[in-house]
C-alpha positions in Angstrom: -4.1 16.7 8.1 -2.9 13.5 6.4 0.4 13.4 4.7 -0.2 12.8 0.9 3.0 12.9 -1.1 2.3 14.4 -4.6 4.7 12.0 -6.4 2.7 8.9 -5.5 -0.6 7.5 -6.9 -3.4 6.3 -4.7 -6.3 3.8 -4.7 -9.8 4.2 -3.4 -8.8 1.5 -0.8 -6.1 3.7 0.7 -3.1 2.1 -0.8 -0.3 4.1 -2.4 1.8 3.2 -5.4 5.4 4.4 -6.2 6.5 3.4 -9.7 10.2 2.7 -10.4 10.6 1.4 -13.9 8.6 -1.8 -14.3 8.1 -2.1 -10.5 5.6 -0.6 -8.2 6.2 -0.3 -4.4 2.9 -0.4 -2.5 1.9 0.4 1.0 -1.0 2.0 2.9 -1.5 5.7 3.2 -0.9 7.9 6.2 -4.7 8.3 6.5 -5.2 4.5 6.5 -2.6 3.9 9.2 -4.0 6.6 11.4 -7.5 5.1 11.0 -6.2 1.6 11.9 -4.3 2.7 14.9 -1.2 0.9 16.3 -0.3 -1.8 13.8 1.0 -5.0 15.5 1.3 -7.5 12.6 1.4 -7.5 8.8 0.7 -10.8 7.0 1.6 -10.9 3.3 1.4 -14.6 2.1 1.3 -13.6 -1.6 5.0 -13.3 -2.3 5.7 -14.9 -5.7 2.0 -14.9 -6.8 0.5 -13.1 -9.8 -2.4 -10.9 -8.7 -4.7 -8.5 -10.5 -5.5 -5.0 -9.4 -8.0 -5.1 -6.6 -6.9 -8.4 -5.2 -6.1 -8.8 -1.5 -2.3 -9.1 -1.1 -2.2 -9.3 2.7 -3.8 -8.3 5.9 -2.8 -5.6 8.4 -3.5 -6.3 12.1 -3.9 -3.4 14.4 -4.7 -3.5 18.1 -8.5 -3.2 17.5 -9.0 -4.5 14.0 -7.8 -6.5 11.0 -7.9 -4.9 7.5 -7.3 -6.3 4.1 -4.6 -4.7 1.9 -5.6 -4.4 -1.8 -3.1 -4.4 -4.7 -3.6 -1.2 -6.8 -1.9 -2.6 -9.9 -1.7 -6.1 -11.5 1.6 -8.1 -11.4 3.8 -10.5 -9.6 4.5 -9.8 -5.9 8.3 -10.1 -6.1 9.2 -8.9 -2.6 7.7 -8.4 0.8 9.4 -5.7 2.8 11.4 -7.7 5.5 11.6 -4.6 7.7 7.9 -4.7 8.5 8.1 -8.3 9.6 10.6 -7.3 12.3 8.8 -4.0 13.1 5.2 -3.7 11.9 5.0 -0.2 13.6 7.1 1.1 10.6 3.8 1.2 8.8 2.6 3.7 11.3 5.7 5.7 11.7 6.9 5.9 8.0 4.0 4.6 5.8 5.6 6.0 2.6 9.2 5.1 3.3 10.5 2.2 5.5 6.9 1.0 6.0 6.3 0.0 2.3 4.7 -3.4 2.0 5.3 -5.1 -1.4 7.3 -4.6 -4.5 5.3 -5.7 -7.6 6.6 -6.4 -11.1 3.7 -4.7 -13.0 2.1 -6.7 -15.8 0.2 -3.6 -17.0 1.9 -0.3 -16.1 -0.9 1.6 -17.8 -3.1 0.7 -14.8 -1.2 3.4 -12.8 -2.8 6.1 -14.8 -6.2 5.0 -13.5 -5.1 5.6 -9.9 -5.8 8.8 -8.0 -3.5 11.8 -7.9 -2.6 13.3 -4.5 -5.2 16.0 -5.0 -7.9 13.4 -5.9 -7.0 11.3 -2.9 -7.1 14.3 -0.6 -10.6 15.0 -1.8 -11.6 11.4 -1.2 -10.6 11.4 2.4 -12.0 14.8 3.1 -15.5 13.5 2.6 
């Protein structure tokens, strides 16, 4: 059973979003990291860029595949988690904590309301 914290919001693309004031911390879900397998590299070249919800903000390279990471909310990518550069496996071991990927200054915080609740995300991945 995938770990799905109730305090977070989720996208159909398996990203999570934790809101702190005007900022959103974004990463991939426990389900997504388990589907990808061992993550060996995370490439996020969008720091400092303004993106809209649904844009690709980076790629996640696992042993067997490469996957795009999509931004669940619009805004400026203000910070890339330096810890995942040094240890990409944090995305596997702690996807909701130390394995977060980007900090975004949201341009439209209301977009968060359109994201999935933990219950809705659980239903999505149960299909």
